[in-house]
C-alpha positions, 0 to 999 in steps of 0.5 A: 444470906437466905434460910437453910434448906430445912428452915426454908421447907418448914417456912414454905409449908407453914406459909403455904397452909396459911395462904391456902386458907386465905385464897378465894374459891377457885372460880374467883382466882383469876380476878383476885388471889393471894401469894407469898415469896421468900427472898433472902431473910424476908417473907412477903405476902401479896395480893394478885390481880389483873391490872384495872386498865389492862386485864392481861397484865397481872400485878402484885400488891404487897400485904405484909412483910416479915424479915428474920433477924438471926442475931436476935432470933426475931421477925420484924413485921412490916406493912406498906403505906401509901408512900410505897415504903415498908413501915414497922407495924406499930401494934406488934413490930416484932414476932418471935416465930413465923407462927406468931407473925402469921397470927399478927397478920390474921388478927390485923388489929389496925386493918393495915394488911387485909383492910 
């Protein structure tokens, strides 16, 4: 089950503001950009680029994922390893708010999200 309309609007606003600050200048966005999606109880942040061998094809590369666990009131934080599976982000596997998740994402203590 997904978020209610009020939470969804709030999360879209918070994420939109964060992502807007991470996006490159407008003239570069055809080469690289950043986006997000909300699906069910999860939020995924990803990088958008043309495929290296076919610039007509756009690919999304995962940056981070946070899944809300309503029964515990926490966000579980994940990053995607080379095995293409989501793994708990060991320095800070849990956040108590979306704002805290975004702070962890920005700090990127181990270089797992933004490199």
